[in-house]
N, C-alpha and C positions, 0 to 999 in steps of 0.2 A: 785358842781363839777361833772364831768362825772365818771361813774363807770360801770364796767361790772358785773351785779348782777345775782347771782344764786337764783332764787325765790323758786325753789324746785328741788330735784334731778332728773336727767334724762330728763331735759329740757334745751334748749339752754340758754346761758347767754344773758341778756338783757342790752343794752346800756341805762343807766338811769341817770337822774340828781338827785343827793342826796345831803343833806346838808353837808357842809364841816365839818369834824370831829374836835373836840376840845380836846387837850391833858389834861388829868387829872393829879393828883399828881403822880410824878415819870415817866410821859410819855413825849414823844416828838412828835410834829407834823412833818411829813415828806412829802416833795414834791417829788413825785415819778418821777424818770427819766427813769427807766427801771424795768421790772419785768419778770423773767424767767418763762417759762411754764414747769411745772414739772409733772411727771407721777402721783404724789400724788394729784395734782390738778384734774387730770383726774379721779382718784378714788373718789374724793369728788363730782365732777360733775355727775359722773355715779352712785352715790348712793352706792358705795361699802364700804364706811366707815360709821360706826354708829355714831349717836349723833352729826352730823354736825349742826352748827348754821343755822337757816333758817329764812329769807333769809341771804345770806352771800356773801361777796366780796372775791373771791378766790385770791390766789397768795402769795407765801412765799419766793421768791427769789428776794427781793426788793432792789433796789439801788436808793438812793435819797439824798436829802439835807434837813438838819434840818431847818424847817421854823418857829418853835415856841417851847417854853419850858413850860411844866407844873410846878407846884410847886415841890420843893424838888428834882430837877434834878441837878446833878453835873457831871462834866467831859465832857459835851457836850455843844456846843455853836451854835447859829443860824449861818447857812452857812456851818457847817461841813457836809462832805459827809459820809454817813453811809450805812451799809447793814443790812437788817432785815431778819432773818432766820425763819425757821419753828417753832422752840421752842420760844414761845413768852413771857412766864411767868411761873414761878414756885413759890411754896409756901415758900420755904426756911426752912421749919420746919419739914417735914415728914422724915421718916427713910431714904429715898433715898437721899433727899437733904442734910441731915446731914452726909451721908456717901459719899459725892462727886459723887453721881449718879443722878444728877438733871434731866437727860434724862428719868428717870423712875418715876419722881414725881407723886404722887397720884392726885395732883390737877393742873397738868400742863395745860396751854392754848397754842393753836397752831394757828399760823398766817394763815389766809385764810381758816380756818376750824372751830374753835370755836371762833375766833375773826376775824374781817374784815382784809383783806389783801391788796395786791398791784395791783390788776387789777383796778386801780383807779388813779385819778390825785393826791390825797392826802391820807395819812393814819396816824394813830397814833400807837406808839409802846412803849413798856416798855424800858426806856433808858438803863437799865442794860443789855438788850438783843440786843443791837445794836452794830455791829462790825465796827471798823475803817477799811477802805479798802486801799489797796496799791494804791499809786498815779499813778503808771505807767501802770495801766490797766483801759480801758475805761468802761463806765457804762454798755453798752450792753454786752461786753465781760466778765465782772466780775459777772454779775447777776447769771449765772448757778453755780458759786462757792458756792452760799449761801445754796444750798441743794445738788445738784448733786455732787459738789466737796466735801462738808463736809461729806455726807453719804458715798461716795466712800472712803474718807480718813479713816473714822471710820471702814469701812468694811476691808480695807487693813490692818489696825493695828490688827484687830481681827484674821487675817490670820496668825499672828505670823511670824516666820522666814522662810516663804515659799520661796524656790528658784524658783520653777516652779509653775506658777499660771494660773488657768483657769478662764476666765471671760465669764459668760453666759448672753447674752443680751447686745448688743453693742450700747447703746443709750447715753444719756447725761452724766450720772454718769460714765459709763464705759469708755467713750472717754477721760474723765478727769483722772480717776484713772489709766488708762493704761499709760498715760504720766508720772505720778508720779512713778508707778511701774517700768517703764523702767529706769527712773532716778536713782532709788535705786538698779538697777541691776537684777530685776526679769525677767525670761523668760516667755513669755505670749502665751497661746493658747486662741483664741477668738472664742466663739460659738455664732452664730447668728440664726435667723430664717432659716430653710432649704431653700436653693436656693437664699438667699439674697446676691447676688454677690456684689452690691455696699457697703453694710455694711462690708463684708469681706475684700474688697479692702481698705476701710477706716481704718479698724483695722490694716492691714498690714502697711499702711502709717504711723500709729502712733506707730509702733515698734513691733507689734505682730509677733512672730516667725512663727505662723501658724494661719489660720482662716478658719473656715468651719461651716457647719450646726450643730445645736444642736442634730441632729440625727446621727452624725458621732462620731466615737471613737476618743479619744484624741490621738494626735501623740506621746505623751510621758506621763509617769506617772506624776500626779499632786501632789504637796505638799499641795495645798489648792485650793479651788474654791470659787469665788464670784458670787452669783446669783443676777442679777439685774432685769431680766425678771420676771413678776409676774405669773410664770407658775410652779405649784406644781410638775409636773412630772419631772422637771429638778433636783429635789433634789436626787432621787435615781440615776439618770443618773450621777450626779456629784459624789455621793458616790462611784459609780463603777469606776470612773476615778481617785480618790485620793488614795494615798498610805496609808499603815497602819500608824496610828497616824496623818493622815491628817484632815483638817478642811473644812467643807462646810459652808459658811457664806451666809445666806439669808438676803439680804440687802434692801428689800422693806417693806413698811408698810402694804401691802396687797398682798396676793398670793392665787391662786386657791388651792383647796384641794390637799394635798400630797397623792398620791396613796400608797397603802400598798407595802412593799418591804421586801425581805428576810433579816433576821437578819445577814446573812453572809456578806452583803456589809457594815454593820455598825460595825461589829466585827473588832477587831484589833485596838481598841481605836481610831477609827474615831469619829469625833464630828460633830454635826449639831447645829449651833448657829444662832441667829437672831441679827440684828442691830435695836435698837429702838431709833429713834430720834437722838439727838446730844447734846453735852455739849458746854458751852462757851469755855472750855479748848480745845476742838476739833477745834473750829474756830481759836483760837489764834495760835495753832500749825500748822494747815493747811495753813493759810495765810502766816506764817513765812517761810514755806518750798516751797510753790507754786511758789514764785518768783524765788527761787534758781533753781527749777526744770524746769523753762521756760515754764510753762503750758500755753497753748493757747486754747481757746475754739473756736469751730466751731459753729457759730450761724446763725439762720435764723430769721431776724427781721420781726415783724408784728406790725402794728399800733394797739393801744388799741381796736379800734372798731372791729378788726378782730380776737379777742380772740377765738371765736368759730372755725374759720378756723385753727388757730394754734393748738387747741385741737384736731380737726379732723385729722390733719396731724400727730400728735403724736399717736393718737388712731390707725391709719391705718398703722403705721410704715414707713411713707414716709419721715420722718426727718432724716437727717444726722447730728449728734451733737445735738444741743438744739435750741428750739424756744424761742425768747425773745420778749415781748411786749415793744414797745417804746412809750414814751410820750414826 
């Protein structure tokens, strides 16, 4: 099969012929139809995440069809359409798994990072971590839901009962969570790269009450802020914008160092929390509400062989919405 292989960090992906994978016990073979291009993929490719498998096939927003079953698989059949997310396997036995916090599992495996992912014509996945997908959303459109949507959903839930919400970094995750937040009645201020007029206009199209640069003051006090941009300096900026008792949610897997800041902007029972991975419960809840919210993704399709171009577009900030590889 064809795959875009990362042989070593900070090198371009190579279009390579590799053997077709075979599903082991509890796994399914998935014929990939589409795979979203996520900022986490960029962190893997750019060597910003430690302990990545090498070589590895990136990609963890996978939409495909079950093409084969390993032993001991139940609940899935050949021909089923499934989504394969970032969280690819957990041990089920550690303190976190036992406490319904599988996203923090000590032995978790991650699609496209520690196990091969979806920048390929075929992949294998743990059957327990494959999601059933809504029938009324196409392969390319639903692919970004598998991480951008799920992480955005988890970040929004961590914000609690925030009425006024700030979103920092208006990319794939933000453009999905903004639609969900508006459906639930939140008032949104969107913060983009300074001077990024297209992203600001895009945010307003999706219901933001205001959009401006991250160097600008919020137009109103925020009850919570969601940070999707991997920029540590946004944390103190968001703390200054939230009210007492407010929450700043860092929603990325990687972020540049957070600069020192005065205790006064944290005082008043403000909180800074992070989002780590996702749970299967997140997926079930998000897919159930996404259809009711009428969420639509804005996608830029790329053929598999142009994965490097898609990553470059994401890296440079040229994308509006999400890039998706098509097969």
